[in-house]
C-alpha positions as CSV (number, residue, x, y, z in Angstrom):
1,M,-23.7,6.2,-13.7
2,P,-21.5,4.2,-16.2
3,T,-22.3,4.9,-19.8
4,T,-21.4,1.4,-20.8
5,V,-23.7,-1.7,-20.6
6,P,-22.1,-5.0,-19.5
7,A,-22.0,-7.5,-22.3
8,D,-20.6,-10.3,-20.2
9,S,-20.9,-11.7,-16.7
10,L,-18.7,-13.2,-14.0
11,T,-19.5,-15.0,-10.8
12,L,-18.0,-13.7,-7.6
13,M,-15.7,-16.7,-7.5
14,Q,-14.4,-15.9,-11.0
15,A,-13.9,-12.3,-10.0
16,R,-12.0,-13.3,-6.8
17,R,-9.7,-15.5,-8.8
18,I,-9.0,-12.8,-11.3
19,A,-8.3,-10.3,-8.5
20,I,-5.9,-12.6,-6.7
21,A,-4.0,-13.5,-9.9
22,A,-3.8,-9.8,-10.9
23,Q,-2.1,-9.0,-7.6
24,G,0.5,-11.6,-8.1
25,L,-0.6,-13.7,-5.1
26,A,-1.2,-16.9,-7.1
27,K,2.4,-17.1,-8.4
28,P,4.9,-19.6,-6.9
29,R,7.3,-17.8,-4.6
30,P,10.9,-17.6,-5.7
31,T,13.5,-19.7,-3.9
32,A,15.9,-16.7,-3.8
33,V,14.6,-13.2,-3.9
34,S,16.7,-10.5,-5.6
35,I,16.1,-6.8,-6.0
36,R,14.7,-7.5,-9.4
37,H,11.9,-9.6,-7.8
38,V,11.1,-6.7,-5.5
39,D,11.1,-4.2,-8.3
40,A,8.9,-6.4,-10.5
41,T,6.4,-7.0,-7.7
42,I,6.0,-3.3,-7.0
43,R,5.6,-2.6,-10.6
44,R,2.9,-5.2,-10.8
45,M,1.0,-3.7,-7.9
46,G,1.9,-0.2,-9.0
47,V,1.9,1.1,-5.5
48,L,3.2,0.1,-2.1
49,Q,1.5,1.9,0.8
50,I,3.7,3.1,3.6
51,D,2.5,3.1,7.2
52,S,4.4,3.9,10.5
53,V,2.8,1.3,12.8
54,N,5.5,-1.2,13.7
55,V,3.8,-3.6,16.0
56,L,4.6,-6.4,13.6
57,T,6.8,-4.7,11.0
58,R,6.3,-1.6,8.9
59,S,3.4,-2.3,6.6
60,Q,5.3,-1.6,3.4
61,F,7.4,-4.7,3.9
62,L,4.4,-7.0,4.2
63,P,2.9,-7.1,0.7
64,L,6.3,-8.2,-0.6
65,F,6.5,-11.0,1.9
66,S,2.9,-12.0,0.9
67,R,4.0,-12.4,-2.7
68,L,7.7,-13.4,-2.4
69,G,8.0,-15.1,0.9
70,A,11.0,-14.5,3.1
71,Y,13.2,-11.8,1.6
72,D,15.8,-9.3,2.8
73,R,14.0,-6.2,3.8
74,G,17.1,-4.2,2.9
75,L,16.2,-4.8,-0.7
76,L,13.2,-2.4,-0.4
77,T,15.5,0.2,1.2
78,R,18.0,-0.3,-1.6
79,A,15.3,0.2,-4.2
80,A,14.1,3.4,-2.6
81,E,17.4,5.0,-1.6
82,E,20.3,3.7,-3.8
83,K,21.0,5.0,-7.3
84,P,19.6,4.3,-9.8
85,R,16.4,4.6,-7.7
86,R,13.8,2.1,-8.7
87,I,11.0,3.5,-6.5
88,T,10.2,6.9,-4.9
89,E,7.7,8.2,-2.4
90,Y,4.6,10.2,-3.2
91,W,1.0,10.6,-2.1
92,A,-0.3,8.0,-4.6
93,H,-2.9,5.9,-2.7
94,Q,-1.9,7.3,0.7
95,A,1.8,7.8,1.5
96,A,3.3,5.2,-0.8
97,F,6.2,4.0,-2.9
98,I,5.7,4.0,-6.6
99,P,7.9,3.0,-9.5
100,V,10.0,6.1,-10.2
101,D,8.9,6.1,-13.8
102,T,5.3,6.8,-12.9
103,R,6.1,10.0,-10.9
104,P,5.2,12.2,-13.9
105,L,1.7,10.9,-13.8
106,F,1.2,12.7,-10.5
107,R,2.4,16.1,-11.7
108,Y,-1.2,17.0,-12.2
109,R,-1.8,16.4,-8.5
110,M,1.3,18.4,-7.6
111,E,0.0,21.3,-9.7
112,A,-3.5,21.1,-8.4
113,Y,-2.5,21.0,-4.7
114,E,-5.2,23.5,-3.8
115,D,-7.8,20.9,-4.6
116,E,-5.8,17.7,-4.0
117,A,-4.0,18.4,-0.7
118,W,-5.5,19.1,2.7
119,G,-5.5,21.4,5.6
120,S,-2.3,23.1,6.6
121,I,-0.4,21.6,3.6
122,R,-2.8,23.2,1.2
123,R,-2.5,26.6,3.0
124,A,1.3,26.5,3.6
125,E,2.2,28.8,0.7
126,V,-0.3,31.4,2.0
127,D,0.3,31.0,5.7
128,H,4.1,30.9,5.5
129,P,5.2,32.4,2.2
130,G,8.7,33.6,3.2
131,L,9.4,30.3,5.0
132,V,8.6,28.2,1.9
133,E,11.4,29.8,0.0
134,E,13.7,29.7,3.1
135,V,13.1,25.9,3.6
136,L,13.5,25.1,-0.1
137,H,16.8,27.0,-0.2
138,A,18.0,25.3,3.0
139,I,17.2,21.8,1.6
140,R,19.0,22.6,-1.6
141,E,22.0,23.6,0.4
142,L,21.9,21.0,3.2
143,G,19.9,18.1,1.9
144,P,19.2,15.3,2.4
145,I,17.9,16.6,5.7
146,T,15.0,15.8,8.1
147,P,12.5,18.4,9.2
148,G,13.7,17.9,12.8
149,R,17.3,18.7,11.8
150,L,16.1,21.5,9.5
151,T,14.1,23.1,12.3
152,V,17.3,23.3,14.4
153,E,19.3,24.7,11.5
154,L,16.8,27.4,10.8
155,G,16.4,28.3,14.5
156,H,12.7,27.5,14.7
157,D,10.8,26.2,17.7
158,S,11.0,22.4,17.7
159,A,8.8,21.8,20.7
160,S,5.8,20.7,18.6
161,L,7.9,18.4,16.4
162,R,7.9,14.8,17.5
163,E,11.0,12.7,17.3
164,H,9.1,10.1,15.3
165,W,6.7,10.3,12.4
166,G,3.3,11.7,13.2
167,W,0.8,14.5,12.6
168,N,2.0,16.9,15.3
169,W,3.8,19.2,13.0
170,N,5.6,22.5,13.5
171,V,5.7,25.1,10.7
172,V,9.0,23.8,9.2
173,K,7.5,20.2,9.0
174,T,4.3,21.6,7.5
175,V,6.3,23.6,4.8
176,C,8.4,20.5,4.0
177,E,5.2,18.5,3.5
178,F,3.8,21.2,1.2
179,L,7.0,21.2,-0.9
180,F,6.9,17.4,-1.0
181,F,3.3,17.3,-2.1
182,T,4.0,19.9,-4.8
183,G,7.0,18.0,-6.1
184,Q,9.6,20.6,-5.2
185,I,11.4,18.2,-2.9
186,V,11.4,14.4,-2.6
187,A,11.9,11.9,0.2
188,A,15.6,10.8,-0.2
189,S,15.4,8.3,2.7
190,R,13.8,7.4,6.0
191,T,15.5,7.5,9.4
192,P,15.1,4.6,11.9
193,Q,12.5,6.8,13.6
194,F,10.6,6.8,10.3
195,E,11.2,10.5,9.6
196,R,11.7,11.5,6.0
197,A,14.9,13.1,4.9
198,F,14.2,15.5,2.1
199,D,16.3,16.6,-0.8
200,V,15.7,18.3,-4.2
201,P,14.5,16.1,-7.0
202,E,17.6,16.6,-9.2
203,R,19.7,14.8,-6.7
204,S,17.3,11.8,-6.2
205,I,15.2,11.3,-9.3
206,P,16.8,10.0,-12.6
207,E,17.3,12.6,-15.2
208,R,15.1,10.8,-17.7
209,V,12.2,11.0,-15.3
210,L,12.8,14.7,-14.5
211,N,12.9,15.5,-18.2
212,A,9.9,13.3,-19.1
213,P,7.0,15.2,-20.7
214,T,4.2,16.2,-18.3
215,P,0.9,14.4,-19.2
216,T,-2.3,16.4,-19.2
217,A,-4.5,15.7,-16.2
218,K,-6.9,13.8,-18.6
219,D,-4.1,11.6,-19.9
220,A,-2.7,11.0,-16.4
221,H,-6.1,9.9,-15.2
222,R,-6.5,7.6,-18.1
223,E,-3.1,5.9,-17.5
224,L,-3.7,5.7,-13.8
225,V,-7.1,4.1,-14.2
226,E,-5.6,1.6,-16.7
227,M,-2.9,0.8,-14.2
228,A,-5.5,0.3,-11.4
229,A,-7.6,-2.0,-13.6
230,R,-4.5,-4.0,-14.5
231,A,-3.5,-4.3,-10.8
232,H,-7.1,-5.2,-9.7
233,G,-7.9,-7.4,-12.7
234,V,-11.6,-6.5,-12.3
235,G,-13.1,-3.7,-10.3
236,T,-16.0,-1.2,-10.0
237,V,-15.7,2.5,-10.6
238,K,-15.1,2.9,-6.9
239,C,-12.4,0.3,-6.9
240,L,-10.5,1.9,-9.7
241,A,-10.8,5.4,-8.4
242,D,-9.7,4.4,-4.9
243,Y,-6.5,2.7,-6.1
244,W,-4.9,6.2,-6.6
245,R,-7.5,8.2,-4.7
246,L,-8.9,9.7,-7.9
247,K,-12.0,11.7,-8.1
248,T,-15.1,9.9,-9.5
249,T,-15.8,12.1,-12.5
250,P,-12.4,11.9,-14.3
251,T,-12.3,8.2,-13.3
252,R,-15.6,7.5,-15.2
253,R,-14.4,9.5,-18.2
254,A,-11.2,7.5,-18.3
255,I,-13.1,4.2,-18.0
256,D,-15.3,5.2,-20.9
257,E,-12.3,5.9,-23.0
258,L,-10.6,2.7,-22.1
259,V,-13.8,0.7,-22.8
260,G,-14.1,2.5,-26.2
261,E,-10.6,1.3,-27.2
262,G,-11.1,-2.2,-25.8
263,T,-8.6,-2.0,-22.9
264,L,-11.5,-2.5,-20.4
265,R,-14.6,-4.5,-20.8
266,P,-17.7,-3.9,-18.8
267,V,-18.9,-7.0,-17.0
268,S,-21.7,-7.9,-14.6
269,V,-20.4,-9.5,-11.4
270,E,-23.7,-11.0,-10.0
271,G,-25.5,-7.8,-10.7
272,T,-22.7,-5.3,-10.0
273,T,-21.2,-3.5,-12.9
274,A,-17.5,-3.8,-13.0
275,Y,-14.7,-3.5,-15.5
276,L,-12.4,-6.3,-16.6
277,H,-8.9,-5.5,-18.0
278,S,-8.4,-7.0,-21.4
279,E,-5.2,-8.7,-20.3
280,A,-6.4,-10.0,-17.0
281,A,-5.8,-13.7,-16.5
282,R,-9.1,-15.7,-15.8
283,P,-7.8,-18.8,-13.9
284,R,-10.2,-21.7,-13.3
285,K,-8.5,-22.1,-9.9
286,V,-5.8,-20.4,-7.9
287,R,-3.3,-21.8,-5.4
288,A,-2.5,-19.0,-2.9
289,R,-1.5,-18.7,0.7
290,A,-0.7,-15.3,2.3
291,L,-1.0,-13.2,5.4
292,L,-2.1,-9.8,4.1
293,S,-1.1,-6.4,5.5
294,P,-4.1,-4.2,6.4
295,F,-2.8,-2.0,3.7
296,D,-2.4,-4.6,1.0
297,P,-4.0,-3.6,-2.3
298,L,-6.1,-6.8,-2.3
299,V,-8.0,-5.7,0.9
300,W,-7.3,-2.0,1.5
301,E,-10.6,-0.9,0.1
302,R,-12.9,-2.4,2.7
303,S,-16.1,-2.3,0.7
304,R,-14.4,-4.1,-2.2
305,T,-13.1,-6.8,0.3
306,E,-16.7,-7.3,1.5
307,W,-18.1,-7.4,-2.0
308,L,-15.6,-9.8,-3.5
309,F,-14.8,-12.0,-0.4
310,A,-17.8,-11.6,1.9
311,F,-15.2,-10.6,4.5
312,H,-16.1,-7.7,6.8
313,Y,-12.7,-6.3,7.8
314,R,-11.5,-3.6,10.2
315,I,-7.9,-3.3,11.2
316,G,-8.4,-2.4,14.9
317,I,-5.7,0.2,15.3
318,Y,-8.2,3.0,14.9
319,T,-10.8,1.5,17.1
320,P,-10.9,2.1,20.9
321,A,-9.7,-1.1,22.7
322,A,-13.1,-1.8,24.3
323,Q,-14.7,-1.8,20.8
324,R,-12.3,-4.0,19.0
325,V,-13.7,-7.3,17.8
326,H,-10.7,-9.2,16.6
327,G,-7.7,-7.3,18.0
328,Y,-5.3,-4.5,17.3
329,Y,-3.2,-5.4,14.3
330,V,-5.3,-7.9,12.4
331,L,-4.2,-9.6,9.2
332,P,-6.5,-11.5,6.9
333,F,-5.3,-15.0,5.8
334,L,-5.8,-15.8,2.1
335,L,-6.0,-19.4,1.2
336,D,-6.5,-20.2,-2.5
337,D,-9.4,-18.1,-3.6
338,A,-10.9,-17.1,-0.2
339,L,-10.1,-15.1,2.9
340,V,-10.5,-17.9,5.5
341,A,-9.2,-16.5,8.8
342,R,-7.7,-13.5,10.5
343,V,-5.0,-13.2,13.2
344,D,-4.0,-10.4,15.5
345,L,-0.2,-10.4,15.3
346,K,2.6,-8.7,17.3
347,A,6.4,-9.1,17.1
348,D,7.7,-9.4,20.6
349,R,11.3,-8.5,19.7
350,D,12.6,-8.6,23.2
351,S,11.6,-12.3,23.7
352,G,12.1,-13.3,20.0
353,R,8.5,-14.5,19.6
354,L,5.8,-13.9,17.1
355,L,2.6,-13.5,19.2
356,V,-0.7,-14.6,17.8
357,Q,-2.9,-12.6,20.2
358,S,-6.1,-13.9,18.7
359,A,-7.1,-16.2,15.8
360,W,-10.4,-16.4,14.1
361,K,-11.8,-18.5,11.3
362,E,-14.5,-17.7,8.7
363,P,-17.6,-20.0,8.5
364,T,-16.4,-21.4,5.1
365,A,-12.8,-22.0,6.2
366,P,-11.7,-25.5,5.0
367,G,-10.3,-28.1,7.4
368,R,-6.7,-27.5,6.4
369,T,-6.9,-23.8,7.4
370,S,-5.0,-24.2,10.7
371,A,-2.2,-26.3,9.2
372,E,-1.7,-23.8,6.3
373,L,-1.8,-20.9,8.7
374,A,0.6,-22.5,11.1
375,E,3.1,-22.9,8.3
376,E,2.7,-19.3,7.1
377,L,3.2,-18.0,10.6
378,Q,6.3,-20.0,11.1
379,E,7.7,-18.6,7.8
380,M,6.8,-15.1,8.8
381,A,8.5,-15.5,12.2
382,G,11.7,-16.7,10.5
383,W,11.6,-13.8,8.1
384,L,11.3,-11.4,11.0
385,G,14.2,-13.0,12.8
386,L,11.9,-14.4,15.6
387,D,12.6,-17.8,17.1
388,D,9.1,-19.0,18.1
389,V,5.4,-18.5,17.4
390,V,3.2,-18.3,20.5
391,V,-0.6,-18.6,20.1
392,H,-2.8,-17.1,22.8
393,S,-6.2,-18.5,23.6
394,R,-8.5,-15.8,22.2
395,G,-10.5,-16.6,19.1
396,D,-12.4,-19.7,17.7
397,L,-9.3,-20.8,15.8
398,A,-6.8,-20.4,18.6
399,K,-7.0,-23.9,20.2
400,E,-6.7,-25.7,16.8
401,L,-3.8,-23.4,15.9
402,Q,-2.1,-24.0,19.2
403,D,-2.3,-27.8,18.6
404,R,-0.8,-27.4,15.2
405,M,2.1,-25.5,16.6
406,L,2.9,-28.4,18.9
407,Q,3.1,-30.9,16.1
């Protein structure tokens, strides 16, 4: 249990507004987006989760659209792959982009892989000791290189290695993931099939980052919790731990230290103990409109989404078709300080159409929901290079949205 007692209170409405503002979702979108906007937005969030599902677009592109509007997706690739690199990949929340300067904060995780990693990655050094050195040497000589190509170069069986990203790994892929988790190699780029191309850090990571001092695990946890609190604005212990997938005990310890120095302040949000960042904006109202990726930091922790927004949310892609309620790839729709609707979206690239396969409204959705959603869908379609938005008939918002699209 927290060792601090809340001295202040917030309503859920206040907490929602703080959270939305902290995530940069209440700021006006720029008229022209540069790589500096992309870099600043990722720094504000701290992390940009990567996901392979491409039914709409890869999920890492969506949080930037939610905050910046239509932008050139090539800017994200430039930030990740061109020197000087602004962002790099690591297992931060899940697989994610992080600002390259924060990479040293995860060295504790790299060193503690026996506790932090999982399954075959954790055991790779024991299961394949000779291969670990062989793969590292080959990447040093041949990189950047994909596990698929490396499998061929080393003469290993490639039958179990898919041609796209997935979990069906052969031993070379498993060893590459071990070396990536432990920081001995980095993701230099991604192929069109979403496979990582690995290289050694000294050819990808700026020298100042490579030579930066290694924080202790305690100091790393403290800084990561502060970053999570800044990005959330306000959050419970669970919220702050989940942001970087930290363990609860060091998270509580870091919170107590941050409270002691005044960086965090314990607050009661209608009976729930949470922690408010000292620099969090506390707006009386917010003006926001965004379709949110299932992996957007505002909604990725589903119990937080339900607590703050009274919005029960499941993406659908992990649910058998017969059990899906709202669809396969469902995006919540944020309007001002509430999640007011959800839509199941698909980019039909062959026909050039954005398909709204179902549309549903929340009980408290205001009357302008369909008009605002229609505008956001049209902007998204244009951003994705699609010519039209087609709304199917499923869902209690579908007919109203269809009518809006005809106006």
